[in-house]
PDB file of N, H, CA, C and O in Angstrom:
ATOM      1  N   MET A   1     -11.087  -1.271  14.886  1.00  0.00           N
ATOM      2  CA  MET A   1     -10.147  -1.017  13.937  1.00  0.00           C
ATOM      3  C   MET A   1      -8.932  -0.591  14.682  1.00  0.00           C
ATOM      4  O   MET A   1      -8.982   0.078  15.714  1.00  0.00           O
ATOM      5  N   ILE A   2      -7.789  -1.027  14.091  1.00  0.00           N
ATOM      6  H   ILE A   2      -7.748  -1.571  13.253  1.00  0.00           H
ATOM      7  CA  ILE A   2      -6.455  -0.766  14.676  1.00  0.00           C
ATOM      8  C   ILE A   2      -5.983   0.485  13.884  1.00  0.00           C
ATOM      9  O   ILE A   2      -6.070   0.635  12.665  1.00  0.00           O
ATOM     10  N   SER A   3      -5.479   1.338  14.767  1.00  0.00           N
ATOM     11  H   SER A   3      -5.409   1.216  15.757  1.00  0.00           H
ATOM     12  CA  SER A   3      -4.903   2.682  14.266  1.00  0.00           C
ATOM     13  C   SER A   3      -3.332   2.438  14.132  1.00  0.00           C
ATOM     14  O   SER A   3      -2.659   2.046  15.085  1.00  0.00           O
ATOM     15  N   VAL A   4      -2.838   2.688  12.947  1.00  0.00           N
ATOM     16  H   VAL A   4      -3.385   3.007  12.173  1.00  0.00           H
ATOM     17  CA  VAL A   4      -1.378   2.509  12.724  1.00  0.00           C
ATOM     18  C   VAL A   4      -0.937   3.946  12.192  1.00  0.00           C
ATOM     19  O   VAL A   4      -1.589   4.510  11.314  1.00  0.00           O
ATOM     20  N   ARG A   5       0.062   4.442  12.695  1.00  0.00           N
ATOM     21  H   ARG A   5       0.592   3.984  13.409  1.00  0.00           H
ATOM     22  CA  ARG A   5       0.634   5.718  12.175  1.00  0.00           C
ATOM     23  C   ARG A   5       1.482   5.664  10.888  1.00  0.00           C
ATOM     24  O   ARG A   5       1.519   6.630  10.126  1.00  0.00           O
ATOM     25  N   GLU A   6       2.141   4.559  10.663  1.00  0.00           N
ATOM     26  H   GLU A   6       2.111   3.775  11.283  1.00  0.00           H
ATOM     27  CA  GLU A   6       2.948   4.477   9.447  1.00  0.00           C
ATOM     28  C   GLU A   6       2.111   3.944   8.292  1.00  0.00           C
ATOM     29  O   GLU A   6       1.022   3.403   8.485  1.00  0.00           O
ATOM     30  N   ALA A   7       2.595   4.093   7.211  1.00  0.00           N
ATOM     31  H   ALA A   7       3.480   4.532   7.055  1.00  0.00           H
ATOM     32  CA  ALA A   7       1.919   3.534   5.901  1.00  0.00           C
ATOM     33  C   ALA A   7       2.323   2.106   5.726  1.00  0.00           C
ATOM     34  O   ALA A   7       3.412   1.686   6.117  1.00  0.00           O
ATOM     35  N   ILE A   8       1.486   1.416   5.170  1.00  0.00           N
ATOM     36  H   ILE A   8       0.601   1.756   4.852  1.00  0.00           H
ATOM     37  CA  ILE A   8       1.520   0.045   4.946  1.00  0.00           C
ATOM     38  C   ILE A   8       1.508  -0.316   3.466  1.00  0.00           C
ATOM     39  O   ILE A   8       0.494  -0.097   2.803  1.00  0.00           O
ATOM     40  N   VAL A   9       2.647  -0.885   2.895  1.00  0.00           N
ATOM     41  H   VAL A   9       3.471  -1.062   3.434  1.00  0.00           H
ATOM     42  CA  VAL A   9       2.858  -1.126   1.531  1.00  0.00           C
ATOM     43  C   VAL A   9       2.407  -2.597   1.318  1.00  0.00           C
ATOM     44  O   VAL A   9       2.842  -3.483   2.053  1.00  0.00           O
ATOM     45  N   VAL A  10       1.560  -2.847   0.342  1.00  0.00           N
ATOM     46  H   VAL A  10       1.206  -2.127  -0.255  1.00  0.00           H
ATOM     47  CA  VAL A  10       1.112  -4.258   0.045  1.00  0.00           C
ATOM     48  C   VAL A  10       1.242  -4.398  -1.526  1.00  0.00           C
ATOM     49  O   VAL A  10       1.394  -3.420  -2.258  1.00  0.00           O
ATOM     50  N   GLU A  11       1.169  -5.692  -1.973  1.00  0.00           N
ATOM     51  H   GLU A  11       1.046  -6.487  -1.379  1.00  0.00           H
ATOM     52  CA  GLU A  11       1.442  -6.032  -3.291  1.00  0.00           C
ATOM     53  C   GLU A  11       0.187  -5.796  -4.233  1.00  0.00           C
ATOM     54  O   GLU A  11       0.257  -5.135  -5.269  1.00  0.00           O
ATOM     55  N   GLY A  12      -0.883  -6.357  -3.801  1.00  0.00           N
ATOM     56  H   GLY A  12      -0.940  -6.893  -2.959  1.00  0.00           H
ATOM     57  CA  GLY A  12      -2.032  -6.462  -4.706  1.00  0.00           C
ATOM     58  C   GLY A  12      -3.292  -5.736  -4.127  1.00  0.00           C
ATOM     59  O   GLY A  12      -3.270  -5.290  -2.980  1.00  0.00           O
ATOM     60  N   ARG A  13      -4.416  -5.621  -4.953  1.00  0.00           N
ATOM     61  H   ARG A  13      -4.433  -5.983  -5.885  1.00  0.00           H
ATOM     62  CA  ARG A  13      -5.580  -4.945  -4.570  1.00  0.00           C
ATOM     63  C   ARG A  13      -6.309  -5.504  -3.527  1.00  0.00           C
ATOM     64  O   ARG A  13      -6.945  -4.850  -2.700  1.00  0.00           O
ATOM     65  N   TYR A  14      -6.195  -7.004  -3.575  1.00  0.00           N
ATOM     66  H   TYR A  14      -5.679  -7.535  -4.246  1.00  0.00           H
ATOM     67  CA  TYR A  14      -7.042  -7.687  -2.459  1.00  0.00           C
ATOM     68  C   TYR A  14      -6.362  -7.639  -1.184  1.00  0.00           C
ATOM     69  O   TYR A  14      -7.038  -7.678  -0.155  1.00  0.00           O
ATOM     70  N   ASP A  15      -5.077  -7.557  -1.132  1.00  0.00           N
ATOM     71  H   ASP A  15      -4.528  -7.525  -1.967  1.00  0.00           H
ATOM     72  CA  ASP A  15      -4.332  -7.222   0.151  1.00  0.00           C
ATOM     73  C   ASP A  15      -4.690  -5.863   0.694  1.00  0.00           C
ATOM     74  O   ASP A  15      -4.819  -5.710   1.909  1.00  0.00           O
ATOM     75  N   LYS A  16      -4.861  -4.851  -0.172  1.00  0.00           N
ATOM     76  H   LYS A  16      -4.756  -4.976  -1.159  1.00  0.00           H
ATOM     77  CA  LYS A  16      -5.200  -3.550   0.241  1.00  0.00           C
ATOM     78  C   LYS A  16      -6.500  -3.465   0.668  1.00  0.00           C
ATOM     79  O   LYS A  16      -6.784  -2.656   1.551  1.00  0.00           O
ATOM     80  N   ALA A  17      -7.390  -4.222   0.148  1.00  0.00           N
ATOM     81  H   ALA A  17      -7.159  -4.879  -0.570  1.00  0.00           H
ATOM     82  CA  ALA A  17      -8.854  -4.285   0.494  1.00  0.00           C
ATOM     83  C   ALA A  17      -9.052  -4.842   1.923  1.00  0.00           C
ATOM     84  O   ALA A  17      -9.810  -4.328   2.745  1.00  0.00           O
ATOM     85  N   ARG A  18      -8.226  -6.048   2.160  1.00  0.00           N
ATOM     86  H   ARG A  18      -7.610  -6.466   1.492  1.00  0.00           H
ATOM     87  CA  ARG A  18      -8.345  -6.742   3.409  1.00  0.00           C
ATOM     88  C   ARG A  18      -7.759  -5.819   4.504  1.00  0.00           C
ATOM     89  O   ARG A  18      -8.380  -5.603   5.545  1.00  0.00           O
ATOM     90  N   LEU A  19      -6.604  -5.307   4.254  1.00  0.00           N
ATOM     91  H   LEU A  19      -6.100  -5.482   3.408  1.00  0.00           H
ATOM     92  CA  LEU A  19      -5.888  -4.407   5.399  1.00  0.00           C
ATOM     93  C   LEU A  19      -6.798  -3.165   5.535  1.00  0.00           C
ATOM     94  O   LEU A  19      -6.880  -2.708   6.675  1.00  0.00           O
ATOM     95  N   ALA A  20      -7.459  -2.579   4.607  1.00  0.00           N
ATOM     96  H   ALA A  20      -7.392  -2.951   3.681  1.00  0.00           H
ATOM     97  CA  ALA A  20      -8.155  -1.365   4.727  1.00  0.00           C
ATOM     98  C   ALA A  20      -9.262  -1.669   5.602  1.00  0.00           C
ATOM     99  O   ALA A  20      -9.666  -0.746   6.309  1.00  0.00           O
ATOM    100  N   SER A  21      -9.883  -2.913   5.692  1.00  0.00           N
ATOM    101  H   SER A  21      -9.554  -3.662   5.117  1.00  0.00           H
ATOM    102  CA  SER A  21     -11.078  -3.144   6.482  1.00  0.00           C
ATOM    103  C   SER A  21     -10.668  -3.345   7.982  1.00  0.00           C
ATOM    104  O   SER A  21     -11.473  -3.261   8.911  1.00  0.00           O
ATOM    105  N   VAL A  22      -9.403  -3.604   8.115  1.00  0.00           N
ATOM    106  H   VAL A  22      -8.750  -3.672   7.361  1.00  0.00           H
ATOM    107  CA  VAL A  22      -8.978  -3.952   9.585  1.00  0.00           C
ATOM    108  C   VAL A  22      -8.165  -2.690  10.183  1.00  0.00           C
ATOM    109  O   VAL A  22      -8.316  -2.452  11.381  1.00  0.00           O
ATOM    110  N   VAL A  23      -7.369  -1.926   9.467  1.00  0.00           N
ATOM    111  H   VAL A  23      -7.246  -2.119   8.494  1.00  0.00           H
ATOM    112  CA  VAL A  23      -6.528  -1.049  10.063  1.00  0.00           C
ATOM    113  C   VAL A  23      -6.885   0.513   9.579  1.00  0.00           C
ATOM    114  O   VAL A  23      -7.384   0.756   8.480  1.00  0.00           O
ATOM    115  N   ASP A  24      -6.614   1.343  10.387  1.00  0.00           N
ATOM    116  H   ASP A  24      -6.209   1.146  11.280  1.00  0.00           H
ATOM    117  CA  ASP A  24      -6.828   2.743  10.106  1.00  0.00           C
ATOM    118  C   ASP A  24      -5.463   3.349   9.855  1.00  0.00           C
ATOM    119  O   ASP A  24      -4.790   3.836  10.763  1.00  0.00           O
ATOM    120  N   ALA A  25      -5.053   3.297   8.505  1.00  0.00           N
ATOM    121  H   ALA A  25      -5.599   2.901   7.767  1.00  0.00           H
ATOM    122  CA  ALA A  25      -3.688   3.643   8.130  1.00  0.00           C
ATOM    123  C   ALA A  25      -3.767   3.799   6.624  1.00  0.00           C
ATOM    124  O   ALA A  25      -4.718   3.419   5.941  1.00  0.00           O
ATOM    125  N   LEU A  26      -2.521   4.482   6.112  1.00  0.00           N
ATOM    126  H   LEU A  26      -1.748   4.792   6.667  1.00  0.00           H
ATOM    127  CA  LEU A  26      -2.427   4.616   4.651  1.00  0.00           C
ATOM    128  C   LEU A  26      -1.976   3.328   4.093  1.00  0.00           C
ATOM    129  O   LEU A  26      -0.874   2.876   4.404  1.00  0.00           O
ATOM    130  N   VAL A  27      -2.817   2.676   3.235  1.00  0.00           N
ATOM    131  H   VAL A  27      -3.712   3.043   2.982  1.00  0.00           H
ATOM    132  CA  VAL A  27      -2.313   1.445   2.565  1.00  0.00           C
ATOM    133  C   VAL A  27      -2.050   1.740   1.077  1.00  0.00           C
ATOM    134  O   VAL A  27      -2.914   2.205   0.334  1.00  0.00           O
ATOM    135  N   VAL A  28      -0.732   1.423   0.677  1.00  0.00           N
ATOM    136  H   VAL A  28      -0.030   1.045   1.281  1.00  0.00           H
ATOM    137  CA  VAL A  28      -0.312   1.791  -0.661  1.00  0.00           C
ATOM    138  C   VAL A  28      -0.218   0.422  -1.368  1.00  0.00           C
ATOM    139  O   VAL A  28       0.279  -0.581  -0.856  1.00  0.00           O
ATOM    140  N   GLU A  29      -0.780   0.499  -2.667  1.00  0.00           N
ATOM    141  H   GLU A  29      -1.184   1.313  -3.083  1.00  0.00           H
ATOM    142  CA  GLU A  29      -0.603  -0.859  -3.370  1.00  0.00           C
ATOM    143  C   GLU A  29       0.379  -0.662  -4.476  1.00  0.00           C
ATOM    144  O   GLU A  29       0.309   0.313  -5.225  1.00  0.00           O
ATOM    145  N   THR A  30       1.352  -1.643  -4.587  1.00  0.00           N
ATOM    146  H   THR A  30       1.409  -2.435  -3.979  1.00  0.00           H
ATOM    147  CA  THR A  30       2.391  -1.583  -5.625  1.00  0.00           C
ATOM    148  C   THR A  30       1.966  -2.220  -6.897  1.00  0.00           C
ATOM    149  O   THR A  30       2.607  -2.009  -7.927  1.00  0.00           O
ATOM    150  N   ARG A  31       0.895  -3.005  -6.880  1.00  0.00           N
ATOM    151  H   ARG A  31       0.375  -3.176  -6.043  1.00  0.00           H
ATOM    152  CA  ARG A  31       0.511  -3.863  -8.048  1.00  0.00           C
ATOM    153  C   ARG A  31       1.677  -4.654  -8.609  1.00  0.00           C
ATOM    154  O   ARG A  31       2.028  -4.595  -9.787  1.00  0.00           O
ATOM    155  N   GLY A  32       2.222  -5.363  -7.717  1.00  0.00           N
ATOM    156  H   GLY A  32       1.936  -5.411  -6.759  1.00  0.00           H
ATOM    157  CA  GLY A  32       3.325  -6.364  -8.115  1.00  0.00           C
ATOM    158  C   GLY A  32       4.465  -5.690  -8.649  1.00  0.00           C
ATOM    159  O   GLY A  32       4.928  -4.685  -8.109  1.00  0.00           O
ATOM    160  N   PHE A  33       4.980  -6.244  -9.779  1.00  0.00           N
ATOM    161  H   PHE A  33       4.604  -7.060 -10.217  1.00  0.00           H
ATOM    162  CA  PHE A  33       6.058  -5.642 -10.444  1.00  0.00           C
ATOM    163  C   PHE A  33       5.671  -4.295 -11.174  1.00  0.00           C
ATOM    164  O   PHE A  33       6.568  -3.646 -11.712  1.00  0.00           O
ATOM    165  N   GLY A  34       4.489  -3.900 -11.204  1.00  0.00           N
ATOM    166  H   GLY A  34       3.761  -4.427 -10.766  1.00  0.00           H
ATOM    167  CA  GLY A  34       4.091  -2.621 -11.710  1.00  0.00           C
ATOM    168  C   GLY A  34       4.760  -1.388 -11.106  1.00  0.00           C
ATOM    169  O   GLY A  34       4.822  -0.286 -11.651  1.00  0.00           O
ATOM    170  N   ILE A  35       5.254  -1.717  -9.908  1.00  0.00           N
ATOM    171  H   ILE A  35       5.204  -2.612  -9.465  1.00  0.00           H
ATOM    172  CA  ILE A  35       5.977  -0.612  -9.154  1.00  0.00           C
ATOM    173  C   ILE A  35       7.137  -0.070  -9.911  1.00  0.00           C
ATOM    174  O   ILE A  35       7.448   1.119  -9.834  1.00  0.00           O
ATOM    175  N   PHE A  36       7.866  -1.052 -10.743  1.00  0.00           N
ATOM    176  H   PHE A  36       7.614  -2.018 -10.805  1.00  0.00           H
ATOM    177  CA  PHE A  36       8.854  -0.455 -11.396  1.00  0.00           C
ATOM    178  C   PHE A  36       8.586   0.254 -12.672  1.00  0.00           C
ATOM    179  O   PHE A  36       9.481   0.825 -13.295  1.00  0.00           O
ATOM    180  N   LYS A  37       7.327   0.215 -13.063  1.00  0.00           N
ATOM    181  H   LYS A  37       6.599  -0.249 -12.557  1.00  0.00           H
ATOM    182  CA  LYS A  37       6.833   1.080 -14.244  1.00  0.00           C
ATOM    183  C   LYS A  37       6.312   2.309 -13.728  1.00  0.00           C
ATOM    184  O   LYS A  37       6.217   3.249 -14.517  1.00  0.00           O
ATOM    185  N   ASP A  38       5.942   2.469 -12.486  1.00  0.00           N
ATOM    186  H   ASP A  38       6.019   1.706 -11.845  1.00  0.00           H
ATOM    187  CA  ASP A  38       5.312   3.751 -11.900  1.00  0.00           C
ATOM    188  C   ASP A  38       6.492   4.395 -11.244  1.00  0.00           C
ATOM    189  O   ASP A  38       6.842   4.047 -10.116  1.00  0.00           O
ATOM    190  N   LYS A  39       7.140   5.363 -11.948  1.00  0.00           N
ATOM    191  H   LYS A  39       6.856   5.645 -12.864  1.00  0.00           H
ATOM    192  CA  LYS A  39       8.286   6.100 -11.381  1.00  0.00           C
ATOM    193  C   LYS A  39       7.783   7.043 -10.249  1.00  0.00           C
ATOM    194  O   LYS A  39       8.546   7.269  -9.309  1.00  0.00           O
ATOM    195  N   GLU A  40       6.595   7.586 -10.281  1.00  0.00           N
ATOM    196  H   GLU A  40       5.976   7.403 -11.044  1.00  0.00           H
ATOM    197  CA  GLU A  40       6.150   8.544  -9.268  1.00  0.00           C
ATOM    198  C   GLU A  40       5.920   7.662  -7.973  1.00  0.00           C
ATOM    199  O   GLU A  40       6.427   8.034  -6.915  1.00  0.00           O
ATOM    200  N   LEU A  41       5.245   6.621  -8.026  1.00  0.00           N
ATOM    201  H   LEU A  41       4.833   6.319  -8.886  1.00  0.00           H
ATOM    202  CA  LEU A  41       5.055   5.730  -6.934  1.00  0.00           C
ATOM    203  C   LEU A  41       6.322   5.226  -6.138  1.00  0.00           C
ATOM    204  O   LEU A  41       6.419   5.072  -4.921  1.00  0.00           O
ATOM    205  N   LEU A  42       7.326   4.992  -7.172  1.00  0.00           N
ATOM    206  H   LEU A  42       7.248   5.116  -8.161  1.00  0.00           H
ATOM    207  CA  LEU A  42       8.695   4.457  -6.572  1.00  0.00           C
ATOM    208  C   LEU A  42       9.358   5.495  -5.896  1.00  0.00           C
ATOM    209  O   LEU A  42       9.979   5.277  -4.855  1.00  0.00           O
ATOM    210  N   ARG A  43       9.263   6.753  -6.476  1.00  0.00           N
ATOM    211  H   ARG A  43       8.758   6.930  -7.321  1.00  0.00           H
ATOM    212  CA  ARG A  43       9.833   7.897  -5.793  1.00  0.00           C
ATOM    213  C   ARG A  43       9.157   8.121  -4.523  1.00  0.00           C
ATOM    214  O   ARG A  43       9.903   8.325  -3.566  1.00  0.00           O
ATOM    215  N   MET A  44       7.897   8.126  -4.310  1.00  0.00           N
ATOM    216  H   MET A  44       7.291   7.960  -5.088  1.00  0.00           H
ATOM    217  CA  MET A  44       7.267   8.347  -3.204  1.00  0.00           C
ATOM    218  C   MET A  44       7.765   7.392  -2.071  1.00  0.00           C
ATOM    219  O   MET A  44       8.066   7.805  -0.951  1.00  0.00           O
ATOM    220  N   LEU A  45       7.825   6.139  -2.437  1.00  0.00           N
ATOM    221  H   LEU A  45       7.580   5.804  -3.347  1.00  0.00           H
ATOM    222  CA  LEU A  45       8.167   5.044  -1.369  1.00  0.00           C
ATOM    223  C   LEU A  45       9.605   5.182  -0.926  1.00  0.00           C
ATOM    224  O   LEU A  45       9.912   4.794   0.201  1.00  0.00           O
ATOM    225  N   ARG A  46      10.448   5.675  -1.681  1.00  0.00           N
ATOM    226  H   ARG A  46      10.199   5.990  -2.597  1.00  0.00           H
ATOM    227  CA  ARG A  46      11.828   5.855  -1.433  1.00  0.00           C
ATOM    228  C   ARG A  46      12.006   7.062  -0.393  1.00  0.00           C
ATOM    229  O   ARG A  46      13.132   7.402  -0.027  1.00  0.00           O
TER     230      ARG A  46
END
């Protein structure tokens, strides 16, 4: 497993699942354009 200190932002749930199996890091899923509807997630990423 690869250790990464930074967070990794991905678009979909399958991307998140694939990366989570390879890296030891925080993987954040944006759900495509759903990020624009989720103000809390958008605020966190900024």
